[in-house]
C-alpha positions in Angstrom: -23.4 -202.3 -10.5 -25.9 -204.2 -12.5 -27.0 -203.2 -16.0 -30.1 -204.3 -17.8 -30.4 -204.4 -21.6 -33.9 -204.6 -23.2 -34.2 -206.3 -26.6 -37.3 -204.7 -28.1 -36.5 -205.6 -31.7 -39.8 -207.6 -31.8 -41.9 -205.0 -30.0 -42.6 -204.0 -26.4 -45.5 -204.1 -24.0 -45.7 -203.7 -20.3 -46.7 -207.3 -19.6 -44.1 -208.7 -21.9 -41.3 -206.7 -20.2 -42.7 -207.8 -16.8 -42.6 -211.4 -17.9 -39.0 -211.1 -19.1 -37.9 -209.7 -15.8 -39.7 -212.4 -13.8 -38.1 -215.0 -16.2 -34.7 -213.4 -15.4 -35.2 -214.0 -11.7 -37.4 -211.3 -10.2 -39.6 -212.6 -7.4 -43.2 -212.7 -8.4 -44.3 -212.4 -4.7 -42.4 -209.2 -4.3 -43.9 -207.9 -7.5 -47.4 -208.7 -6.4 -46.7 -207.1 -3.0 -45.6 -203.9 -4.7 -48.7 -203.7 -6.8 -50.9 -204.5 -3.8 -49.3 -201.5 -2.0 -50.7 -199.2 -4.8 -54.0 -200.8 -5.7 -54.7 -203.2 -2.7 -56.5 -206.4 -3.6 -57.3 -205.2 -7.1 -55.4 -207.5 -9.4 -53.8 -211.0 -9.3 -50.5 -211.6 -11.2 -49.7 -215.1 -12.4 -47.1 -216.5 -14.8 -46.7 -219.5 -17.0 -44.2 -220.9 -19.4 -45.3 -220.7 -23.1 -43.9 -221.1 -26.6 -43.7 -218.3 -29.1 -42.7 -219.4 -32.6 -40.9 -222.3 -31.0 -39.1 -220.3 -28.3 -39.7 -220.8 -24.6 -40.9 -217.6 -22.9 -42.7 -216.5 -19.7 -46.2 -215.1 -20.1 -47.6 -212.9 -17.3 -51.3 -212.6 -16.8 -52.7 -209.6 -14.9 -56.3 -210.5 -13.8 -58.5 -207.8 -12.2 -60.4 -209.1 -9.2 -62.6 -206.0 -9.0 -65.2 -205.2 -11.5 -65.0 -201.4 -11.7 -62.1 -200.0 -13.7 -62.8 -196.3 -14.1 -61.1 -194.0 -16.6 -58.5 -192.3 -14.5 -56.8 -188.9 -15.0 -53.1 -188.4 -14.5 -54.0 -186.6 -11.3 -55.8 -189.8 -10.1 -53.0 -192.1 -10.9 -50.3 -189.8 -9.5 -52.1 -189.9 -6.1 -51.8 -193.7 -6.1 -48.0 -193.8 -6.7 -45.1 -192.9 -4.4 -43.8 -189.5 -5.2 -40.5 -189.6 -7.1 -40.8 -193.3 -7.9 -39.9 -194.9 -11.2 -43.5 -195.8 -11.7 -44.6 -192.2 -11.2 -42.0 -191.1 -13.8 -43.3 -193.6 -16.3 -46.9 -192.4 -16.0 -45.8 -188.8 -16.1 -44.1 -189.4 -19.4 -47.2 -191.2 -20.7 -49.4 -188.3 -19.6 -47.1 -185.9 -21.5 -47.4 -188.0 -24.7 -51.2 -188.3 -24.4 -51.5 -184.6 -23.7 -49.5 -183.7 -26.8 -51.6 -186.1 -29.0 -54.9 -184.8 -27.8 -54.0 -181.1 -27.4 -54.8 -180.9 -23.7 -52.8 -180.4 -20.5 -51.4 -183.5 -18.8 -53.7 -182.9 -15.8 -56.7 -183.3 -18.1 -55.6 -186.6 -19.7 -58.0 -189.5 -19.3 -56.0 -192.6 -19.7 -58.6 -195.1 -20.9 -56.7 -198.3 -21.7 -53.4 -197.2 -20.1 -55.3 -196.1 -16.9 -56.8 -199.6 -16.4 -55.7 -201.7 -13.5 -53.6 -204.1 -15.6 -51.5 -201.2 -17.0 -50.9 -199.9 -13.4 -49.9 -203.4 -12.5 -47.5 -203.6 -15.5 -45.8 -200.4 -14.7 -45.5 -200.8 -10.9 -44.6 -204.5 -11.4 -41.8 -203.7 -13.8 -40.3 -201.1 -11.5 -40.6 -203.5 -8.5 -38.9 -206.2 -10.6 -36.0 -203.9 -11.4 -35.5 -203.1 -7.7 -35.7 -206.8 -6.9 -33.0 -207.6 -9.5 -30.8 -204.8 -8.2 -30.7 -203.0 -11.6 -28.9 -199.7 -11.4 -28.8 -198.7 -15.1 -30.9 -199.6 -18.2 -30.5 -199.4 -21.9 -32.6 -200.7 -24.8 -32.5 -201.6 -28.5 -34.4 -200.0 -31.3 -38.1 -200.7 -31.0 -40.3 -202.5 -33.5 -43.6 -200.6 -33.5 -45.5 -202.4 -36.2 -47.7 -201.2 -39.1 -51.3 -201.1 -40.2 -54.1 -200.0 -37.8 -55.3 -200.8 -34.3 -58.7 -200.3 -32.6 -58.5 -198.1 -29.5 -60.9 -196.1 -27.3 -60.9 -193.3 -29.9 -61.6 -195.6 -32.8 -59.4 -197.1 -35.5 -55.9 -195.6 -35.3 -52.8 -195.9 -37.5 -49.8 -197.9 -36.2 -47.7 -196.7 -34.5 -50.5 -195.3 -32.3 -50.3 -191.6 -31.8 -49.0 -191.9 -28.2 -46.4 -194.4 -29.3 -45.2 -192.1 -32.1 -45.0 -189.2 -29.6 -43.0 -191.3 -27.1 -40.7 -192.4 -29.9 -39.2 -188.9 -30.3 -35.5 -189.2 -30.0 -35.5 -193.0 -30.1 -34.7 -195.4 -33.0 -37.7 -197.3 -34.2 -38.8 -199.4 -37.2 -42.0 -201.1 -38.4 -40.7 -204.6 -37.9 -43.9 -206.4 -38.8 -47.7 -206.1 -39.2 -50.0 -205.0 -36.4 -49.4 -203.1 -33.1 -46.0 -204.3 -31.8 -45.4 -201.5 -29.3 -48.0 -200.3 -26.8 -48.0 -196.8 -25.2 -47.3 -198.4 -21.8 -44.4 -200.4 -23.2 -42.9 -197.5 -25.0 -43.2 -195.2 -21.9 -41.3 -197.8 -19.9 -38.5 -197.9 -22.4 -38.3 -194.1 -22.7 -38.3 -193.5 -19.0 -36.2 -196.4 -17.7 -33.6 -196.7 -20.5 -31.0 -193.9 -20.7 -29.5 -195.1 -24.0 -30.7 -196.6 -27.3 -28.0 -199.2 -28.2 -27.3 -202.7 -29.5 -26.2 -205.2 -26.8 -23.4 -203.5 -24.8 -20.4 -205.3 -23.4 -21.6 -207.2 -20.3 -20.6 -210.1 -18.1 -24.0 -211.8 -18.2 -25.7 -213.0 -15.1 -29.2 -213.6 -16.2 -31.4 -213.7 -19.3 -35.2 -213.4 -19.4 -37.8 -213.9 -22.2 -41.3 -212.4 -21.8 -44.1 -213.4 -24.1 -46.9 -211.4 -25.8 -50.4 -212.8 -26.3 -50.1 -213.6 -30.0 -48.1 -216.5 -31.3 -46.9 -215.3 -34.7 -45.3 -218.0 -37.0 -41.6 -217.5 -37.8 -41.5 -214.3 -35.6 -41.2 -214.9 -31.9 -43.5 -212.4 -30.2 -41.2 -211.8 -27.2 -39.2 -209.2 -25.3 -35.8 -210.3 -24.1 -33.8 -208.8 -21.2 -30.1 -209.5 -20.5 -28.7 -208.6 -17.0 -25.1 -208.3 -16.2 -22.3 -206.2 -15.0 -20.5 -203.9 -17.4 -17.3 -205.4 -18.8 -14.0 -203.9 -17.9 -13.3 -200.6 -19.8 -11.9 -201.2 -23.2 -8.2 -200.2 -23.6 -7.4 -197.6 -26.2 -5.8 -200.2 -28.5 -8.5 -202.9 -28.2 -10.5 -200.8 -30.6 -13.8 -201.8 -32.2 -15.5 -204.5 -30.0 -18.9 -203.3 -29.1 -22.1 -203.2 -31.1 -23.5 -200.1 -32.7 -24.9 -197.6 -30.3 -27.7 -196.1 -32.4 -29.8 -193.4 -30.9 -31.5 -191.5 -33.7 -31.3 -187.9 -34.5 -33.9 -185.7 -33.0 -35.5 -183.4 -35.6 -34.1 -179.9 -35.4 -36.4 -177.9 -33.2 -36.2 -174.2 -32.3 -35.6 -173.9 -28.5 -38.4 -171.4 -28.2 -40.9 -173.7 -29.9 -40.2 -176.8 -27.8 -43.3 -178.4 -26.3 -43.5 -180.1 -22.9 -43.3 -183.5 -24.6 -40.4 -182.7 -26.9 -37.0 -184.3 -26.3 -35.5 -180.8 -25.9 -37.3 -180.4 -22.6 -37.5 -184.0 -21.2 -34.3 -183.7 -19.3 -35.5 -180.8 -17.3 -38.8 -182.5 -16.5 -37.5 -186.0 -15.6 -38.1 -187.0 -12.0 -34.7 -186.8 -10.2 -34.7 -190.4 -9.2 -35.7 -191.6 -12.7 -33.1 -192.9 -15.2 -34.7 -190.6 -17.7 -32.8 -187.8 -16.0 -29.6 -189.5 -17.0 -29.4 -188.5 -20.7 -26.7 -189.7 -23.0 -26.7 -186.3 -24.9 -24.0 -183.8 -24.4 -25.1 -180.4 -23.1 -24.9 -178.0 -26.1 -23.2 -175.5 -23.8 -20.2 -177.8 -23.1 -17.0 -175.8 -23.1 -14.9 -175.8 -26.2 -11.7 -176.1 -24.0 -12.6 -179.8 -23.5 -11.2 -180.3 -27.0 -7.8 -180.2 -25.2 -8.3 -183.9 -24.5 -7.6 -184.6 -28.2 -3.9 -183.7 -27.7 -3.7 -186.3 -24.9 -5.7 -189.2 -26.5 -4.1 -191.3 -29.2 -6.3 -192.6 -32.0 -6.7 -196.4 -32.1 -4.2 -198.0 -34.4 -5.4 -199.6 -37.6 -3.8 -203.0 -36.8 -5.7 -203.3 -33.6 -9.0 -202.5 -35.4 -8.4 -205.2 -38.0 -7.8 -208.0 -35.5 -11.0 -207.5 -33.7 -13.7 -210.1 -34.4 -16.7 -208.5 -36.2 -20.4 -209.1 -36.3 -22.1 -211.7 -38.5 -24.0 -210.2 -41.5 -25.7 -211.3 -44.7 -25.2 -209.6 -48.1 -28.2 -209.8 -50.4 -27.9 -209.0 -54.1 -30.1 -208.9 -57.1 -29.4 -207.7 -60.7 -32.4 -205.7 -62.1 -32.6 -204.3 -65.7 -36.4 -203.7 -66.1 -37.5 -201.5 -63.2 -38.7 -197.9 -63.6 -35.7 -195.9 -62.2 -38.1 -193.6 -60.5 -39.0 -196.4 -58.1 -35.4 -197.0 -56.8 -35.5 -194.5 -53.9 -38.6 -196.1 -52.6 -37.0 -199.6 -52.9 -34.0 -198.5 -50.8 -36.3 -197.0 -48.1 -38.4 -200.2 -48.0 -35.3 -202.4 -47.4 -34.1 -200.1 -44.6 -37.6 -200.3 -43.1 -37.6 -204.1 -43.4 -34.4 -204.2 -41.2 -31.5 -203.8 -43.6 -28.5 -202.0 -42.0 -27.6 -200.5 -45.4 -28.8 -200.7 -49.0 -27.4 -199.3 -52.2 -27.3 -199.5 -56.0 -24.4 -200.1 -58.4 -24.8 -199.5 -62.2 -23.8 -202.5 -64.2 -24.0 -203.7 -67.9 -25.7 -207.0 -68.4 -26.0 -209.4 -71.3 -26.8 -208.0 -74.7 -25.5 -204.6 -73.5 -28.5 -203.9 -71.3 -27.9 -201.2 -68.6 -29.0 -202.4 -65.2 -28.4 -202.1 -61.5 -27.2 -204.4 -58.8 -29.3 -203.9 -55.7 -27.5 -204.7 -52.5 -28.6 -204.9 -48.9 -26.5 -205.6 -45.8 -28.4 -207.0 -42.8 -28.2 -209.2 -39.8 -28.8 -212.9 -40.2 -32.1 -212.5 -38.3 -33.4 -209.8 -40.6 -32.3 -211.6 -43.9 -35.5 -213.4 -44.5 -37.7 -210.2 -44.2 -35.3 -208.1 -46.3 -35.2 -210.8 -49.0 -39.0 -211.0 -49.1 -39.1 -207.2 -49.5 -36.7 -207.3 -52.4 -39.0 -209.7 -54.2 -42.0 -207.5 -53.3 -40.5 -204.1 -54.4 -38.5 -205.1 -57.5 -39.0 -207.2 -60.7 -36.1 -209.6 -59.9 -36.5 -213.4 -60.2 -33.8 -214.3 -57.8 -31.7 -213.0 -54.8 -28.1 -214.0 -54.1 -27.0 -214.2 -50.4 -23.5 -214.6 -48.9 -22.2 -214.4 -45.4 -20.2 -211.4 -44.4 -18.5 -210.0 -41.3 -18.8 -206.3 -40.5 -16.9 -204.3 -37.8 -18.9 -201.2 -36.9 -17.7 -198.4 -34.7 -19.7 -197.7 -31.6 -22.1 -194.9 -32.4 -23.6 -192.1 -30.3 -25.8 -189.3 -31.4 -25.3 -186.0 -29.6 -27.4 -182.8 -29.9 -25.6 -179.5 -30.4 -27.1 -176.1 -30.6 -26.6 -174.0 -33.8 -28.1 -170.5 -33.8 -31.0 -171.6 -31.6 -31.7 -174.9 -33.3 -30.7 -178.4 -32.4 -28.7 -180.6 -34.8 -27.8 -184.2 -34.2 -24.2 -185.1 -34.6 -23.2 -188.8 -35.1 -20.1 -189.8 -33.2 -18.2 -193.0 -34.2 -15.8 -194.1 -31.5 -13.6 -197.1 -30.6 -11.4 -197.8 -27.6 -12.6 -194.7 -25.8 -11.6 -192.4 -28.7 -13.7 -190.5 -31.2 -12.8 -191.7 -34.7 -15.6 -190.1 -36.8 -17.7 -187.0 -36.3 -20.5 -186.0 -38.7 -23.6 -183.8 -38.4 -26.8 -185.6 -39.5 -27.6 -184.2 -42.9 -31.4 -184.2 -42.5 -30.9 -181.9 -39.5 -28.5 -179.8 -41.5 -31.0 -179.4 -44.3 -33.7 -178.4 -41.8 -31.3 -175.9 -40.2 -30.5 -174.4 -43.7 -34.2 -173.9 -44.4 -34.8 -172.5 -40.9 -32.0 -170.0 -41.2 -32.5 -169.2 -44.9 -28.9 -170.2 -45.8 -27.2 -172.6 -48.1 -26.9 -176.2 -47.0 -23.1 -176.1 -47.2 -23.1 -173.0 -44.9 -25.4 -174.8 -42.4 -23.0 -177.8 -42.5 -20.0 -175.6 -41.7 -21.9 -174.1 -38.8 -23.0 -177.5 -37.4 -19.4 -178.8 -37.8 -18.0 -175.8 -35.9 -20.6 -176.2 -33.2 -19.7 -179.9 -32.8 -16.0 -179.0 -32.4 -16.8 -176.2 -29.9 -18.7 -178.9 -27.9 -15.5 -181.0 -27.8 -16.8 -183.5 -30.4 -13.5 -183.8 -32.4 -11.5 -186.8 -33.7 -9.1 -188.0 -31.1 -11.1 -186.8 -28.1 -13.0 -189.0 -25.6 -16.6 -189.7 -26.5 -19.3 -188.2 -24.3 -20.2 -190.4 -21.3 -23.5 -192.3 -21.6 
């Protein structure tokens, strides 16, 4: 079994993903043949090695060889694609997102940019490349979507573009930079093909590919990476915390009766049977409570085993600030998290001359340190930022939806060695549940915790399968 992990931490577009897959070994001739089978003689696909911020990458060019590129409806495109194919599932998801954005049915959606021949080539080409590489399962990182505005067929739109924002439901995203970093086609490919949002899983690596975008941004490689490999042998119960954080986000609590066709609550039922989108990582809210019996048979990982596992490299950034309006601190913390910090916090201190102050601290990956440091200078009045190397050892994390009185609440599961170590309902969903039911937040938290336990999400049990 071959697994593909997509690194979209710098953004995602269809041509970038296609370039990465070809760079990883997919045959360009087979990709071209697959596209020709859908739109015969309409486009020519070429590739070349380029540099993006000093990194080698493969740039794919899709060149139309026919002048006419009509605006196509979903019905038009569906007629071109094999029924039940991965490519059809990608465009179906895209149609649902566009329909939700424009307030029309999916059948009425005119695709404009995403209906052009190059987008059809990107989607069909990516799916053909996955087949050529023998990929059976796919996961992806959080997606950098960008910020600012972008000009589209409907005029100037905010970033993320409305379709990208709609496709992001149930997935972890961040700004990650200026401009449009994620396109609707790229986001639809991730959401349809990838069953799980996670950091790099444990793999025996067989190939690595790097696909380039058009822009060459200084100090920020405009690339998509893919890593292909076979899943590593299962972790024994006492090898504990060795994998990176699996971080699918909480889906906002939504009443089942109000779910729209494009909402995460209904995607599983609409996914094409052959599409990886049908393989969801969420536990069915109706899972039987008797599965909690596994807790009696599953030992918790011992502390010594956890402490001997090598952790992940991290950078701790700190600044002492004594002259910032305290009302600004919540916005500062949010800005650092948006810039890529894994965590950020304040500690009250007493500085020279008895001045009350705060130490602002941010923990981030080495690759995000520069951007987070810049944001500290932008958002605060500090004249200097300290940095030090750290090692962090995170639990693997999975977000699971449970149903509470007709509403969905995301529950964060921390697990190691095949055993659940921490269980906690997401508080934003709990707060939404409390408002929806007209009860106190502590009452809503109790209900959500009980629902998680009834679904078998208890300390000591096995985590839900991805």
